[in-house]
ROZA-842545 format. One line per 2 residues: number of its first residue (from 0); their letters; for each residue y, z, x of C-alpha. Coordinates in steps of 0.25 Angstrom, whole numbers. Example, Ala and Ser with C-alpha at 12.3 -4.5 7.8 and 13.67 -1.06 7.14 Angstrom:
BEGIN
0	AS	-18/31/49  -4/29/55
***
This chain:
BEGIN
0	MV	130/-136/-134  130/-120/-133
2	VA	130/-115/-146  132/-97/-145
4	LK	125/-89/-155  130/-76/-159
6	YV	125/-64/-167  115/-75/-172
8	RT	100/-69/-176  92/-75/-168
10	TA	78/-78/-180  87/-87/-187
12	IV	93/-95/-174  78/-96/-170
14	RL	73/-101/-184  82/-111/-185
16	LL	80/-117/-171  65/-114/-174
18	KM	66/-125/-184  74/-134/-178
20	SM	65/-135/-167  54/-138/-174
22	KT	63/-150/-179  66/-155/-164
24	SA	52/-152/-156  61/-141/-149
26	HL	55/-132/-138  54/-117/-142
28	IT	56/-109/-130  56/-94/-131
30	SS	58/-82/-122  56/-68/-121
32	EG	64/-57/-116  66/-59/-102
34	SV	57/-70/-98  59/-86/-98
36	PS	57/-95/-109  45/-102/-104
38	LQ	39/-116/-109  22/-119/-107
40	EP	21/-131/-103  32/-141/-95
42	VD	39/-147/-106  49/-159/-108
44	LH	63/-151/-107  72/-167/-109
46	CK	79/-168/-123  69/-160/-131
48	PW	75/-148/-141  74/-134/-134
50	LL	74/-121/-140  75/-108/-134
52	IG	74/-92/-137  76/-81/-128
54	PD	79/-67/-124  94/-62/-120
56	SH	99/-70/-107  97/-60/-98
58	GL	84/-62/-98  77/-71/-87
60	GV	74/-83/-97  84/-86/-107
62	HK	95/-85/-95  89/-94/-85
64	IF	86/-104/-95  101/-104/-102
66	NT	106/-106/-87  97/-117/-85
68	LG	97/-124/-99  110/-123/-101
70	DS	111/-133/-92  105/-144/-102
72	SG	109/-147/-115  106/-139/-126
74	LV	111/-126/-138  111/-114/-132
76	WS	111/-100/-143  114/-86/-136
78	AT	114/-76/-148  118/-60/-141
80	SM	112/-49/-132  105/-44/-143
82	YW	98/-56/-149  90/-66/-141
84	FL	97/-80/-136  94/-93/-142
86	WF	95/-104/-134  92/-119/-142
88	LI	92/-130/-132  92/-142/-135
90	PW	93/-157/-129  93/-162/-143
92	SC	79/-172/-144  82/-184/-156
94	SS	85/-175/-169  99/-171/-171
96	FP	94/-161/-182  95/-149/-172
98	LL	108/-152/-168  112/-153/-182
100	LL	107/-139/-186  114/-133/-177
102	TV	125/-139/-178  125/-133/-191
104	LS	119/-120/-186  131/-118/-177
106	RQ	140/-120/-187  134/-110/-197
108	IG	135/-100/-187  149/-102/-183
110	LE	146/-106/-170  152/-118/-163
112	GV	142/-130/-158  143/-143/-151
114	QA	135/-156/-156  129/-167/-148
116	SV	120/-176/-150  118/-176/-132
118	CS	115/-166/-124  117/-166/-110
120	RW	117/-157/-96  126/-146/-93
122	DA	125/-151/-76  129/-164/-72
124	QS	116/-172/-70  116/-171/-58
126	KK	103/-166/-48  104/-162/-37
128	GL	90/-165/-28  81/-174/-23
130	LL	73/-186/-29  63/-195/-26
132	NG	57/-205/-36  41/-206/-38
134	DV	29/-207/-47  28/-193/-48
136	II	41/-183/-46  39/-169/-42
138	GG	53/-160/-43  57/-150/-32
140	LF	66/-137/-35  71/-131/-24
142	SL	83/-120/-22  93/-129/-12
144	YY	104/-116/-12  105/-102/-14
146	KP	106/-95/-28  120/-93/-33
148	TV	127/-83/-39  122/-78/-54
150	TE	131/-82/-63  131/-75/-77
152	QD	131/-84/-90  138/-81/-101
154	FT	132/-93/-111  144/-98/-117
156	KK	146/-110/-107  138/-116/-99
158	PY	130/-110/-88  134/-110/-74
160	HD	130/-109/-60  137/-107/-46
162	TC	132/-118/-38  122/-115/-27
164	TG	126/-110/-14  119/-109/-2
166	FR	111/-121/4  97/-119/9
168	PD	93/-129/20  76/-123/19
170	TV	77/-128/4  81/-142/8
172	RY	69/-140/17  60/-135/6
174	IH	65/-149/-5  63/-159/9
176	AM	48/-152/12  45/-156/-4
178	VF	52/-171/-2  45/-171/11
180	AV	30/-167/4  32/-178/-5
182	EE	37/-189/3  24/-184/11
184	IN	16/-185/-1  20/-198/-4
186	RN	15/-203/10  2/-199/7
188	NR	-6/-209/4  -18/-198/0
190	LL	-9/-191/-11  -4/-198/-22
192	QG	-8/-212/-21  2/-220/-27
194	VK	12/-209/-32  24/-207/-25
196	LG	29/-193/-27  45/-190/-28
198	YR	54/-176/-31  64/-173/-37
200	IL	69/-158/-31  82/-151/-36
202	NS	89/-139/-31  88/-130/-41
204	CG	97/-120/-34  87/-106/-39
206	RY	94/-103/-48  87/-100/-61
208	PW	95/-112/-69  95/-124/-61
210	VL	80/-121/-59  77/-123/-71
212	QA	85/-134/-74  81/-142/-63
214	AL	66/-138/-65  70/-143/-81
216	IL	76/-157/-73  62/-158/-67
218	VG	53/-155/-78  60/-161/-88
220	GD	70/-172/-83  86/-172/-82
222	AH	91/-180/-92  105/-178/-93
224	SC	107/-179/-110  99/-179/-122
226	ST	103/-186/-132  101/-186/-146
228	NV	109/-199/-149  107/-210/-136
230	SA	99/-221/-136  87/-227/-132
232	TQ	93/-233/-122  103/-223/-118
234	SA	88/-214/-117  81/-223/-111
236	TD	94/-223/-100  94/-210/-99
238	ER	78/-209/-96  80/-219/-84
240	TE	91/-211/-79  83/-199/-79
242	EE	73/-206/-70  85/-210/-62
244	TG	89/-197/-58  76/-189/-58
246	GQ	74/-186/-71  60/-187/-69
248	TV	53/-175/-73  43/-170/-62
250	PL	30/-162/-65  29/-155/-56
252	LI	40/-145/-47  42/-140/-33
254	GA	49/-128/-36  54/-118/-40
256	VS	63/-109/-31  60/-94/-34
258	SS	50/-89/-43  61/-84/-54
260	TA	65/-98/-55  49/-102/-54
262	VM	46/-94/-67  58/-96/-74
264	VS	54/-113/-73  40/-110/-76
266	EV	42/-101/-88  52/-110/-95
268	LA	47/-126/-90  33/-123/-83
270	PL	35/-136/-75  23/-138/-65
272	SI	29/-133/-52  24/-128/-40
274	SY	34/-116/-33  36/-116/-17
276	IA	42/-101/-16  41/-95/-32
278	SC	30/-83/-28  33/-73/-38
280	PC	19/-69/-44  22/-70/-59
282	LS	21/-87/-54  6/-85/-52
284	DR	2/-82/-68  -3/-95/-72
286	HK	-1/-92/-87  15/-91/-87
288	YP	16/-100/-76  4/-112/-77
290	SF	11/-123/-70  17/-113/-59
292	FR	11/-116/-44  18/-112/-30
294	TI	16/-113/-17  19/-99/-11
296	PS	11/-88/-14  13/-78/-23
298	DI	21/-65/-20  8/-56/-22
300	YQ	4/-62/-11  15/-58/-1
302	AR	15/-46/-6  1/-43/-5
304	AM	3/-49/10  14/-40/11
306	AQ	7/-29/8  -6/-32/18
308	LA	6/-31/28  8/-17/26
310	IR	-5/-13/23  -8/-20/36
312	FK	3/-13/46  1/-1/39
314	WA	14/-1/33  13/12/22
316	WV	28/13/17  35/3/15
318	GV	48/0/7  49/-13/-2
320	VI	62/-21/-6  59/-32/-18
322	VN	70/-41/-22  70/-37/-40
324	TD	65/-49/-43  51/-52/-46
326	YG	47/-57/-33  49/-43/-26
328	HS	44/-34/-38  30/-43/-38
330	AL	30/-43/-23  32/-28/-24
332	QA	20/-28/-34  11/-36/-24
334	FQ	13/-26/-14  10/-13/-19
336	KE	-2/-20/-28  -5/-24/-13
338	TQ	-3/-10/-7  -8/0/-17
340	GK	-19/10/-8  -16/4/3
342	GV	-6/14/12  6/4/8
344	CI	18/12/0  31/10/-3
346	DF	42/17/-1  53/11/-9
348	VQ	55/-2/-19  69/-9/-16
350	TV	74/-20/-25  86/-29/-22
352	TR	93/-39/-33  99/-51/-26
354	QT	112/-49/-37  113/-33/-31
356	II	105/-39/-16  118/-31/-8
358	TD	117/-20/-16  104/-18/-16
360	AK	100/-21/-1  108/-10/2
362	KA	99/-2/-7  86/-6/-2
364	AI	93/-5/13  95/11/11
366	TI	82/14/4  75/6/18
368	EA	83/15/24  79/28/20
370	ST	64/22/17  54/27/26
372	AR	47/14/25  50/5/38
374	VI	41/-7/32  50/-14/22
376	LI	47/-24/12  54/-34/7
378	FC	53/-42/-5  65/-49/-7
380	LH	75/-63/-2  79/-64/10
382	TD	93/-64/4  92/-51/0
384	VK	84/-46/13  96/-49/20
386	QI	102/-41/11  94/-28/14
388	FL	93/-33/29  108/-31/29
390	AL	110/-19/23  98/-12/31
392	AE	108/-17/43  119/-9/36
394	RN	111/3/38  105/0/51
396	VT	89/1/46  82/-6/56
398	DR	69/-1/57  61/-8/44
400	QF	51/-18/46  52/-27/34
402	LA	40/-35/26  46/-47/22
404	SE	41/-56/8  42/-70/10
406	AW	56/-72/3  62/-67/19
408	ST	52/-67/28  55/-80/32
410	SD	70/-79/30  77/-88/41
412	EL	90/-82/34  85/-67/38
414	MQ	81/-70/50  95/-76/56
416	DL	103/-66/52  107/-58/62
418	AV	112/-47/53  97/-44/49
420	TT	90/-47/63  88/-33/64
422	FS	80/-30/52  73/-42/51
424	SG	64/-40/66  51/-38/61
426	VI	51/-42/48  37/-45/45
428	GV	35/-54/31  26/-64/22
430	AI	32/-78/23  27/-89/16
432	RS	17/-98/23  22/-107/34
434	ST	16/-122/35  20/-133/44
436	IP	24/-149/37  22/-158/47
438	GF	32/-169/46  42/-161/40
440	EN	50/-155/49  53/-172/54
442	YL	57/-173/38  66/-164/39
444	RS	72/-168/52  74/-184/47
446	VN	81/-178/32  95/-183/33
448	PY	105/-186/24  108/-199/29
450	NH	96/-203/26  95/-195/10
452	PD	110/-197/8  107/-191/-5
454	NV	99/-179/-1  112/-168/-5
456	FI	101/-157/1  100/-163/15
458	RE	115/-166/15  118/-153/11
460	LW	109/-148/24  118/-160/32
462	ER	130/-153/29  125/-138/33
464	EF	119/-142/44  129/-153/51
466	GC	142/-148/46  145/-161/41
468	SP	143/-172/28  132/-182/29
470	EA	140/-191/16  149/-196/26
472	TQ	140/-204/35  129/-208/26
474	SH	135/-222/21  133/-223/35
476	KA	117/-222/34  106/-227/30
478	PL	104/-230/12  95/-220/6
480	DS	79/-223/7  73/-228/-7
482	HS	65/-215/-4  73/-206/-2
484	SS	78/-195/-12  89/-195/-21
486	LK	98/-185/-23  106/-180/-34
488	SD	113/-170/-38  114/-159/-49
490	YP	119/-145/-45  134/-143/-40
492	SN	134/-147/-26  136/-134/-14
494	SS	146/-134/-6  143/-120/0
496	TS	139/-116/14  126/-117/19
498	FL	120/-103/18  114/-106/33
500	DN	126/-108/39  142/-111/37
502	KC	144/-122/45  145/-131/32
504	LP	159/-137/27  163/-140/12
506	KS	158/-156/9  170/-159/10
508	SL	175/-156/24  159/-158/30
510	PP	162/-170/43  153/-181/39
512	CT	141/-182/48  138/-189/58
514	GT	126/-196/56  120/-190/68
516	ES	115/-176/61  102/-174/62
518	LE	90/-161/59  82/-166/71
520	DV	90/-152/79  92/-146/70
522	QD	83/-131/66  88/-126/52
524	VF	81/-119/40  80/-136/35
526	ID	72/-139/48  63/-128/51
528	MS	50/-131/50  44/-115/55
530	QL	47/-110/40  38/-119/31
532	RE	35/-109/21  42/-113/8
534	TY	44/-128/12  27/-129/16
536	NI	28/-123/-1  35/-134/-4
538	YL	28/-144/3  17/-138/-3
540	AV	21/-138/-16  22/-153/-17
542	YA	9/-156/-12  4/-148/-22
544	AA	11/-156/-32  6/-168/-27
546	HA	-6/-167/-24  -7/-161/-39
548	LH	1/-175/-46  -10/-181/-35
550	SL	-23/-175/-43  -17/-179/-54
552	LS	-12/-192/-54  -28/-196/-48
554	CP	-36/-204/-57  -49/-210/-51
556	NR	-51/-218/-62  -35/-224/-64
558	DS	-39/-240/-57  -54/-239/-66
560	PT	-53/-248/-78  -60/-238/-87
562	NN	-48/-227/-83  -41/-222/-93
564	SS	-26/-221/-88  -23/-209/-100
566	TC	-32/-202/-90  -22/-202/-78
568	SS	-9/-197/-75  1/-206/-73
570	AK	11/-200/-61  23/-203/-72
572	HI	18/-194/-83  12/-183/-74
574	KP	10/-171/-85  15/-157/-77
576	KE	1/-150/-84  -8/-160/-79
578	LL	-1/-159/-65  -3/-143/-66
580	QH	-18/-145/-68  -20/-153/-53
582	LN	-9/-143/-46  -18/-132/-51
584	KV	-31/-140/-44  -23/-143/-31
586	NI	-28/-141/-17  -25/-149/-8
588	ST	-24/-148/8  -10/-151/12
590	PH	-5/-162/24  -9/-151/34
592	GE	-22/-146/30  -16/-134/20
594	MF	-27/-131/6  -19/-129/-5
596	HF	-21/-124/-19  -16/-119/-31
598	QG	-23/-104/-34  -15/-104/-48
600	AD	-1/-104/-44  -2/-100/-32
602	IL	-7/-103/-19  -14/-96/-7
604	PK	-6/-84/0  -1/-89/12
606	YD	9/-82/20  16/-81/33
608	II	18/-67/40  29/-67/46
610	NW	36/-58/58  51/-58/62
612	QK	52/-57/77  63/-54/84
614	TP	67/-67/95  70/-63/110
616	DG	86/-68/107  85/-58/97
618	SL	82/-68/84  72/-67/73
620	KF	60/-78/72  48/-79/62
622	VL	35/-75/68  21/-79/60
624	VG	12/-66/62  3/-69/50
626	HV	-1/-74/37  -6/-72/26
628	NE	-17/-79/16  -27/-77/4
630	FG	-36/-67/15  -24/-59/20
632	IH	-14/-55/32  -18/-63/44
634	LN	-8/-56/56  -4/-56/69
636	ES	2/-43/71  3/-44/87
638	VI	15/-53/85  21/-45/73
640	QW	36/-39/79  40/-28/70
642	NT	53/-23/68  55/-15/79
644	GS	53/-26/90  37/-22/93
646	NE	23/-25/88  20/-12/83
648	VP	19/-12/68  29/-1/61
650	VS	27/11/54  30/12/39
652	VC	25/25/31  28/37/24
654	SK	18/44/32  13/45/46
656	SC	0/42/45  -10/56/44
658	PP	-17/55/57  -32/61/59
660	GT	-33/73/55  -23/73/42
662	RK	-24/69/30  -15/62/21
664	AN	-8/69/7  -2/62/-2
666	RK	14/67/-4  15/70/-17
668	GE	25/61/-27  25/51/-13
670	PV	18/38/-12  4/39/-4
672	CC	10/34/9  19/48/10
674	FD	11/60/13  7/70/22
676	CI	-4/73/32  -12/86/31
678	PC	-23/89/42  -38/89/38
680	GE	-42/102/35  -52/110/45
682	GE	-68/102/46  -61/90/37
684	IS	-55/76/49  -47/64/48
686	NI	-49/55/58  -41/42/53
688	TG	-25/41/51  -20/42/38
690	SL	-32/49/29  -32/51/18
692	HC	-43/61/16  -50/73/26
694	ER	-65/71/28  -73/84/29
696	CP	-81/87/40  -97/86/41
698	SE	-103/101/39  -108/100/55
700	FW	-91/95/60  -79/102/60
702	SN	-65/94/61  -56/96/75
704	NE	-44/101/76  -38/89/74
706	RT	-46/84/60  -50/71/65
708	VC	-66/74/68  -76/81/64
710	IR	-83/89/74  -97/96/74
712	RQ	-94/111/73  -95/120/83
714	TD	-109/131/81  -103/146/80
716	FL	-114/156/83  -110/169/89
718	SF	-115/168/102  -119/173/118
720	NE	-106/165/123  -95/169/115
722	TL	-86/181/116  -91/187/101
724	GI	-105/186/105  -102/191/120
726	TL	-95/203/115  -105/207/104
728	TT	-118/204/115  -112/214/123
730	VA	-110/224/113  -125/223/108
732	VS	-128/223/123  -120/234/124
734	GV	-125/243/116  -140/240/120
736	LV	-136/245/132  -128/258/128
738	TT	-139/258/118  -150/257/130
740	AV	-143/268/138  -141/279/128
742	FV	-157/277/125  -159/279/142
744	VF	-150/290/140  -159/298/129
746	LY	-172/291/136  -167/299/146
748	YR	-163/314/141  -175/311/130
750	QT	-177/325/133  -166/332/133
752	PM	-158/339/120  -151/329/115
754	VR	-161/319/113  -173/326/108
756	AN	-164/332/99  -159/319/91
758	NS	-172/314/89  -177/305/102
760	EL	-187/297/96  -176/292/87
762	SF	-165/291/95  -174/284/105
764	LL	-175/273/92  -159/275/87
766	LL	-157/269/101  -168/258/101
768	SL	-162/253/88  -148/253/92
770	KL	-154/245/104  -160/236/95
772	CF	-146/234/85  -138/230/98
774	LC	-147/219/102  -148/214/86
776	SL	-134/212/87  -139/202/100
778	VF	-147/192/89  -135/186/82
780	IG	-127/185/92  -133/168/99
782	HP	-135/156/90  -144/159/79
784	SV	-158/154/75  -167/157/65
786	WS	-175/169/74  -161/175/79
788	CW	-157/175/63  -169/183/59
790	FQ	-170/192/72  -154/197/71
792	QA	-154/202/55  -169/208/59
794	AF	-167/215/70  -151/219/64
796	GI	-159/226/51  -169/233/60
798	SF	-162/238/72  -154/244/63
800	VL	-160/250/53  -171/254/64
802	CV	-156/261/71  -153/266/57
804	SC	-167/271/54  -167/280/66
806	LL	-153/287/64  -158/290/49
808	VK	-171/296/53  -164/304/64
810	TM	-152/308/52  -166/313/44
812	VV	-171/321/57  -158/327/58
814	LA	-159/332/42  -173/335/44
816	AF	-173/343/57  -161/353/52
818	RS	-169/353/38  -180/358/46
820	AR	-173/371/49  -173/376/36
822	PG	-184/385/33  -196/378/26
824	AA	-189/365/31  -198/365/45
826	AL	-209/355/39  -196/343/37
828	MK	-195/342/52  -211/342/55
830	WF	-214/331/45  -200/323/50
832	GP	-205/322/61  -205/310/72
834	GL	-216/302/67  -209/300/53
836	QR	-195/299/59  -201/287/67
838	GS	-208/285/53  -195/284/46
840	VC	-186/275/55  -198/263/56
842	LF	-197/266/39  -185/262/40
844	TS	-185/252/49  -198/245/42
846	VQ	-190/245/29  -178/234/37
848	II	-188/226/42  -196/224/30
850	IC	-183/219/24  -181/211/35
852	II	-195/205/36  -193/199/19
854	WL	-178/196/23  -183/188/34
856	SL	-195/181/28  -188/177/14
858	SP	-173/172/18  -170/176/34
860	PV	-158/171/39  -156/158/46
862	PH	-148/151/56  -137/145/49
864	RD	-125/136/50  -111/140/44
866	LG	-102/128/43  -92/133/33
868	IQ	-86/147/41  -82/142/55
870	RS	-76/127/50  -76/120/65
872	KV	-90/129/67  -103/130/60
874	TL	-107/144/62  -122/147/65
876	KC	-126/160/60  -139/166/53
878	AM	-135/166/38  -143/176/29
880	AS	-150/167/20  -154/181/12
882	VV	-141/188/11  -153/201/4
884	GF	-160/201/16  -148/204/23
886	SL	-143/214/15  -156/222/11
888	VL	-156/224/28  -141/228/30
890	GY	-143/237/17  -156/243/24
892	IG	-148/247/35  -136/253/26
894	LL	-146/262/16  -152/267/30
896	AC	-139/270/37  -132/276/23
898	TC	-143/285/22  -144/287/35
900	LH	-130/290/34  -132/299/24
902	LA	-141/308/30  -134/310/42
904	FL	-121/313/35  -128/325/27
906	AR	-135/329/42  -121/329/49
908	KL	-118/346/47  -131/350/51
910	PD	-131/361/62  -129/356/77
912	NF	-123/353/89  -128/339/91
914	NE	-131/335/72  -136/320/77
916	AK	-132/317/61  -118/319/63
918	LI	-119/306/74  -129/298/64
920	TF	-116/302/54  -104/293/60
922	SM	-115/282/66  -120/281/50
924	LI	-106/281/47  -102/271/59
926	FC	-113/262/55  -111/260/42
928	AV	-95/258/42  -102/246/52
930	WV	-109/239/43  -101/241/31
932	AF	-90/235/37  -101/223/43
934	VP	-103/218/29  -90/213/27
936	AY	-85/209/40  -100/200/40
938	VS	-97/194/27  -84/188/30
940	SP	-85/184/47  -85/171/47
942	GK	-97/163/56  -103/169/68
944	YV	-93/181/65  -103/184/54
946	VA	-114/188/67  -102/194/76
948	VE	-98/206/63  -114/208/62
950	IF	-116/211/76  -104/220/77
952	AI	-109/227/66  -124/228/72
954	LA	-116/232/84  -107/241/80
956	SS	-116/251/72  -127/251/82
958	YG	-115/256/92  -111/265/81
960	LL	-125/270/79  -126/272/95
962	FC	-113/277/99  -113/289/87
964	IF	-127/293/91  -131/295/104
966	AP	-118/294/110  -115/311/108
968	KC	-131/312/112  -125/303/124
970	FI	-115/311/128  -122/323/126
972	II	-133/320/135  -128/313/145
974	LR	-112/321/146  -114/334/140
976	PE	-128/336/143  -127/353/143
978	KN	-127/349/129  -138/343/129
980	TK	-146/356/127  -155/360/114
982	KH	-147/373/116  -134/367/112
984	LM	-139/356/102  -146/366/93
986	GR	-133/375/93  -126/381/82
***
C-alpha cells in the first residue's frame, strides 16, 4: 500500500511514527545526505516493521532502497524536494494498531489509502537461480546479464525496470566455479566432516534494486506474504513452502558483483559476504564494513603496480583516462601518491561516464591526440575503453602506448574486435592473477542440459552456442539426479541475442537439438581455462567460507559425556556474527598448495602483468610477462612487445632528459617534468643524464669544454717557450747588446771631447746600470721560485735607482759646472768633484738597498698559485705579501726620477752647443710617463700578464733612457766626428 504525503511537515510525521515504532518494535533506519541507510549487524528482515527516514531521492541510498524495497510489502510516504523523503515499510506483525493509526492519519490529512491485513511482494514468487540443499547453505550473487538502461521512476506507481539483456557465458562459468567448489568440498573427507554444504545462487543482473532484493532474499528469507490474520496452520504451511522453495536464510554470501553494489549491500544489510570482484579501497575500512571480505586485492595495489611500471620504464609524461566513479578516482589518487617525487607527471586527466560514454570518448580522443604524452593510463571498464579506441580510430591516432587496469587488461571482447586491433597492440596491463583449478575444465565440458534439465543457465548457453532448443529432447534423456541443482525463475526470461554471437534465434523458432551436441570440442569463453581470474577468486572464496564453517562447527568435546552442547554451534543455527570471527582467522592451503589468509577485508596483493602481442596471422594474444606480489614487480622485459612492434621501450617525456654537461631548469607554472636544459657554468660539471644541479670542480681542477668532467688545471706562467716570453727575452737581450755596443763605443772614444765633456765615469756607470735593468727583466720570465721572487724585485729596484742616481748626479754636475763659471763660484765645482759624484750615486743607491733588505726580511714576495683569474689555468706568480714594501721601492725610484726631471728642466736652457740637461729632461719625461702608465696596467692585468706589464715597463723605460741620452752622442761620435771637438762643444 502506497500513500503519498505532500506539503506535510516531516517532523510531525516522524514523531507520530516513532510512537508507532515503539509500540510495534519497529526498526528505525536513518541516513544522512548522500549516504545509504545502514544496519550495523545482519538482521532478520522477514515480517518485521521498518521505519526508514532518508534524504532526497537523488542520493544513492534512498533512490536505491525505494527501488528495491518497493518490491516488498510496505508503506511509503514521500515529501517534496524541499523536505526529506520518508518511507515507512511494514510487513505487518501481529498487531494491527499501526495499521489503524495510519488509516486514521491518512483520513485526517485528506489522502486516500488502502488498508490491508495481508502484505505481499509486488513481483512474482519465483527466483531464477540454482539451489542445492544441505546442512549449511551459502548464498551466491552473480550478474548473468548486462545492466539494463536506467529507468526514471516518479514514485507514483510500482517501480519498473527494463529486462536484463546480453547473456554472459563467463558468468555462467563463475556460477559453476562455485558449484564445482561446493561439490569438491562435499567430497573432501577432511573438510566439514558430516556436514553437507549447499548453495543458493541468484542472478542479480547487476542492477542496484535487484542486487539488494536478492541479498534480502538470501539473508532474510523470501516468504511471499506476511499476514496478521492467518492461522497457525497456514503459517506452518508457509514455512514448509519456504523451505521447499529455498527460503532458508544463508549465513554468508559470495558476491556482490561490483564495488558499488558491495558498498550498498554492506551499508544497508551488512551481511557476512566474500566478494570476488569488488576492489574499491573504501571497502577495506573495517569500521564501516566489518563483515565484508574479498578475494581480490584493493585497487590501491594495482594503481601502485601501474605507478611502479611508469617509474621503471621512465615514463615521465603520461595521460590518464578514468571512469567517473570511485574506481577511477581512487586509482588515480593512489597512482599520484605512488609517483609523487619520482619523476612521473600527469599531462591530463580525462573522465568518462557510462551514461555519456560516446561524447566523453570523443573528448578523450581529442585530448589524447593533442597531448605530447605517448603513454596513456586507462582506469575504465572494457566497454568504455572500446568506445575510446573507436574514437581514436576515427582520428587515426596510432602512436600511443596504453597501460591497462585490471578492468580491461584481459578483455576478450576488446582483443577480438578488429576495429581496435591497431590501437590495442602492445598494451601492457595489470590483471587479476590467474591460476588453475584441477578438474574444472573436464567438469565444464561434461555439463549439458540433458543431465541438468532445470538448469536455465546451461539451457540458454546451449541455445546460443548451438542455435537449437534442448527442451524438445529432454523427455528422452535421463531424469534429474537427486543431487542435481533445482532451478527457479524470478525475473522475466531473456529473449535477446547473445553478445558473443548472433546465431541464436527467438525461442519459439529454435529447432530442437539432436542430443549429440557437446562442449567437448567447443572453444568458447565458458570453456576457456587460460584466464581463470575472477573464476579462481570465486573458488578461493568458497574454500575460505568452508574453512571458516569447519572451524566454527568443529567441537572437540562434542562426543564427551561432559560436553555442554550449548558451547557447540549447530549447522542449522549458524550465527553470522560467530562465523565472522572464524573467517577473520582463516589461514588455509588450497587443494593445489596455495597459502591463503585475510588481512582485514583484503588478501595479499597478487597480480599478473599482461602484454597484448600480435601473432603471425595478425590476431592478438595475451602474453604473461611478469607478476606483482607484496614484494614488488617481477618483470621479463625481453619478451614485452610494445605498440611499435619492437622490444624498445617507448619514450614519453614532456622534455627530453638533459644530457651531461647541463642541468634542469623548471619552467614557471608547468609540472616539474617540463624543463629546459641549461649548460653548466665554467668550473662546473654534470656527468649524469637529467642532472638537477651542476657540481663545482675542486680548486685545483676545472671543467672541460663539454662540462662533463673536471680536469686538472694547467699551470700558467710567463715562460721562455711561449711567444710573449720569447719576444720579451729578445727585446731584453737586444737592449743588453745595444747597451754593450754603446759602452764599447764610449770606451773606444773615451779620450774624445764628447765622452770627456759628459763625465765619462758617470756615463760608463749609467750604461752599466742600464745593462742591469735590461738583464733584471729576464729574472721575471720563467717558473717562479722563492729565490727568483726575492731577486727580481730587488734587482729591479736597485738597478733603476742606480740608473736614475747617475742621471741625477749628471744633472747636478751640469748645474754645478755652469754655476762655477760665475764670479766667486769656482770653489763649487772643485767641491763637487768626482769623488763626491761617486759618493752621491752610492748614497742614493744605498737607500734603495736598505729598503729592499727590510722588505725582503719582513714580508718578501712568495710564489703563489692564482686560481681565480685564468679559470681553467692556475697562474704561478710572485705574490706581493707586503704592498707597502713594493710601494716604497717604486716610490723611491719615482722620487729620484722627479728630482732629476726638475733639475734637468732647470738646466735645459743653459748655453752650450751640446747641453746634456736637455737629453736628461726628455729621457726622464719618457721614464716617468712609462711608470705612471704602469700602475693601472699592472693592477688590471690578469695572471701572467701582470709580469709581462712589469717587464714591458722596465724595457720601455730602459730603452727610453738609452736612446734619449746616448743616441745623439753616438751619432756625433760615429757619424759626425768633425763635431766631436772641444771648440765645437764649447761654442757659444
